[in-house]
N, C-alpha and C positions, 0 to 999 in steps of 0.2 A: 643408577650407577652400580656396576657390578665389580666386586673385588674377589678374584680367585673363585669365580662361579657363584659368589654370594651376592644377592641383590640387596643393596642398602635401601632402606625406606627413605622417602622424602616427607618431612613433617610440615604440616601447616600450622603456624603459630601466630598468635595475635599478641602484640605488645601494646599495653594500655598505659596512657598517662593523661593527666588533666591539669596539673599545676606546673609552675616553673621548676621547682626542685625535682619533680618527677621527670620532666623532660630532660634536665641536665643528666640525671643519673641513669635514665633509660637510653639516652642517645648512644653511649658506647656499646650497650647490649644490642640495640637495633643494628648498628653498623657491623658488629661482629657476626650477627646472624646473617645479615645480607651479604657478608663476605664469604658465605658458604651456600651459594644458590643450589648446589647439587644436593644439599642436605635439608635446607629449610626454605619453605615458601613463607614470606614474612608479610603480615599485614600490620599496619600501625594505626591505632585507634586513639583519637584525641577527644576528650570530653569537654575541654575548654573551661575548666574551673578558673584558670587564670588567663582568660582568652587574650587580653591585650598584652600580656607579658610573654606569651608563647611564640608569637610569630618571629621575633628576632632570633630566638633559640633554634627554631625549626630551620630557619635560613642558615644560621651559623654552622650547625652540624650537618646540614644537607639532608635532613630527614624528609622522606616522602610519606606524607600523611595520607593513608588510604581512606579513612572514614573520619568525619567530624560529627560530633553530637551537639545538638542545640538544646542544652539542658539548663543553662544558667538564666536566672532571673534576678532583678535587683532585690537586695535584702532578703534573699531566699533562706528560709528556715532549713536547717540541716536535714530534718526528717523529710521535707518536701524534696530537697535535692537528692537525697538517697533514694527516694521512691522513683523519681524521674530516671535516675541512673540505672536502677535495678530493672525498670521496664525496658529501657533501651538496650541494655546488655542482654536481657532475656530474648528480645526480638532477634538480635544479631547472633547470639550463640546458638539459638534454636534453629536458625536458618543455615548457618555456616557449620561445616564439619571440621572444627579446629581440633588438632591433636593436643594443644596446650595453650593456656592463657598465661601471660607473664605480666606482673605488675610490681610496682616498687613502693616501699615505704608505708605510709600511715594515713593517707587521705581518704575522704569519702569515696573517691573514684576507685581506689584499690580495694576498699572493703566491699563496695557494691559489685565490682567485677569478680571478686573472689566468691561472693555468695551466689551470683548468677552462674558462675562456672560450676560450683558445687551442685546447684540444682540441675544442671544439664550433664552432670557426671563427666566434666572435662577437667583434666589435671590442671592445677593452678601452681605456678612457680612464683614464689615470693622473694623478690630482691630486697636486700637490706632487712632480713628477717631477724627476729629475736631481740630487738632493742626494747628495753623496759626501764621505766622509772619506778614501777611498782606503786604508783599513785594513779588510780583510774581517772582522776579529774585533772591531771597535769602531766603533759599538755593535753588540753581538751579540744576536740575529741580524739586526738591522734593516738594517745596511749591505748584507749579501748579499741580503736580501729585495728591497731597492730596485734593486740591480744586476740581479737576475733579472727583476723586473717590467719594468725598462727594455728588456729583450730581448723580452718577451712582449707588451707594450702596442702598440696601434695608434696612439693619440693620446697625446701627452705635454704636460702642462700645468705647466711649471716656474714657480716663483715669481719667480726673478731671472735676470738675464743670465748670472751665473756658473753657475747650475744648467743653463740652456739650453746654455751652451758645453760643459758636461760631456757632455751628450747628443750634441752635434755631434761631439765628440772620440771618442765611442763608435760613430760611424757612423750615427746616426739621421738620417733625411732631414729637411731643413729644413721641408718642407711639412707634416710631422706634429708640429712643435714650435711650441707657442703659449705664449709668456710672458705670464702673466696677473696675476702677483702671488700672494700667499698668502691663501687663504680664511680663515685664522685671523684676519686683520684685519677681514674682513667680519663674522665672528662676534663679534669684540670690539666693533665699532661698533654692531651690533644690540643687544648687551647693555648697553653703556655708555649708550646712548640710553634704555634702559628702567630703569636703576638709580635708586634713591632713596638719598641719602646715609644711611649707617648707622654711627653712632658706635661700635657694638659691634665693628666690625672694626679699630678703632684703639685705641691706648693713649695716653691724654692725657699730654702732656709728655714722651713718650719717643720715641726713634728706634728704629724697628722693622726688624728683619732678617727677611725672609720666606724660608723654606727648604723645598725639596723635594729628595728623592733617592730614585730608584727603579730605576735601570738596573742590569742584571746585572753590568756590569764594576765596579760599586761595592759589590757584595755582599762581606761578610766584612771583612777588614782595612781596605780603603779607607773603608767606611762608619764603622768605628770611628774612623779618623783625622778624618773629617768631624765626627763627634760630639764628639771631643776639642776640635776647634777651636771648635765652637759653645759648648761649656761654658766655654772660656777667654774667649770674647767676652762671654758673658752675665755673667761674674763681674767684668768691669771696672768696671761702674757700674750703679746702679739706674735710670739714665736710659736704659738699653738694654733693649729687649724683643726676644726671639726667638720668632717663631711658626713652628713646624715642622709642616707638613702631612704626616702619616705615611701612606705607602702601605700598603694592607692585606696585601701580600705578607709572609709570615712571615719571610723573609730580611731584610726591612727593619724591620718592626714590632718584632720581638723585640730586635734590636740597639739600636734607637733608644730604646725604653722602658727597657731595662736601663741604658743609658748616661745618658739625660737625664731620665728620669722623676723628678719631684720637685726638679729643679735650679731654683734661684731665677732668675727673669727668663726662663725658658724655658716656653713653652706648647705642649704637644703636642696637635694636633687631628687628627681624622679627615679623610679627603678630603671636601671640601665641594662643594656645588652650584657650578656654573660661575659663576653670577652673584655668589655670595659670594666666590669666589676672586678675581674681578675687583675686588671691594671691597677685599680685602686688598692687592692689588697697588696700587690707588690710594692706600691709606693708608700703605704701608710706605716705608722710606727706601732700601733696597737689596734686591736679589733674589739669592739663593744657590741654584743649581739645576743639575740635570743634565737637565732637561726641554727638549725642542726647542721646544714650544709657548710656554713662558715666555720663551725667547730672542727669540721673534717679538713677543710681546704686551707685555713689559715696556717696551721703548723707546717704544712708542706711548703709554705712560702716563708717560713721562719718568723711568724708573727704571733705574739702572745694574745690570748683570748680571755676577755672578761665576759662571762656568760650571764645575761640578764634573766636568770631563772633561779629558782630555789633548788631544783633538782635537774639532772640531765640523764638521758638514756645513752649518753656517750661518755661514760665515766673514765675511759682509758686515758684521755688527755688530762683530766683532773688528777688522776693518780700519778701521772708522769710529771706533773708540775707545770704543764704547758697552758693550763686554763684554770680559772678560779670562778666559783659560783658567787656572784654578787647580788643576784636577784634584782629587785627594784629598790634596794636600800640606797638612798641618796648618799649617805656618808661613805658606805663601802665603795660605791662606784667612784666617787670623787677621790677618796684616799688612794685606791689602787691605781687609777689612771695617773694621778700625780706621781706616785712612786715609779711607775713604768716610764714616765716622761723624764724624770729627774735622777733616777738612781740606776746607773749602768749595770751594777752587780745584780740588782733585782731583775732587771730586764734580761740579762744574759741567762739567768737561771730558768726563765720561762721560755726561752727559745731552744726547743729540744732538737731542732734540725731535721725533722721528718714528721710525716703523719703516721700515727699508729693505726690508721684506718685502711691503708692499702698501699700497693706498690705500682699501680697502673695496669695490672694484668688481670683484674677481677673478671672482666667481661670474657676474656679468653677461657678462663677456668669455668665460668658459668656455661658457656656454649658446649664445652666438652662434657660436663656433667649432665647437662640437659639432653644431649644426644645419646649418651649412654643409658640414661634412665628411660627415655622414650623407646629406644631400640629394644630394651629388655622388658618393656611393658611392666615395670615394677609398680 
């Protein structure tokens, strides 16, 4: 493509994802890149870390997966998984002449792809860069993954000023930091615009608590305490409904079903398609979660969030009063949920009316910055 006699380059980029949250947050980026075929040749690489959860997302967003990797094994150790991923990425990156690799977040997939890209001297663009809890073991292994990717990446796309400042504090050059917002809000807006109201996701006449819990630090006794709190909440009134979306990991599923299976006013459901999840968020009264994505999405839908963690790499919502860290403390969980269900003033104070993590245009900004950086070979 030539403009006033200047021939614009067309760049070959690979977008990598392996888990459900990665697919959600990478989908708007992939779609934005594909919307500029004169500028980008886009390949989509799926490692399948959450294989059974990815197919509905790929279909919902209409993603064309170019390559699938068969790296997952039952109960696979993180080091073994990382080794498999690193080997597969090396084979691919060594064979293909990519101009850039793009990955999101803090998974083993993004760390292995960033390391392989570094070994092959291919620029790596990190989406949702700079998030930190400053506790290397919480969340595990996510916190260390994103710290390491921060050292390996060429371009950094933090969602907020706080995450951008974290990168500056770590010595990252300002010219490679591009604050764009979070692509989770782009995905949310795409989805909400397509949704049709569905009464099946709500319980008529009841206040609904929507719950998810899946992080490793909540395995075992912490998850038991969370379940105990949920049982107590559900027992308070028939006007309360609890929807618990149960992660397929056996460390979660076994404990939750043993503790809450058959409990009145508690509905245990399998992980649902993304669009159905957004319906549940729209219909519920309060969100109880250890998920990073829900901390970003819930405030955009005017829902208070109780975070089932002792620290969060998304402090902006806590500082604004839209979320509270309750960890796995049974009493804290119970007390705050009951306040939000019964005290309208407390509830109103936690509904901030927007998400501090983005405006739905992050992917557009990312594509522009990526094009500029690659064109100038910085």
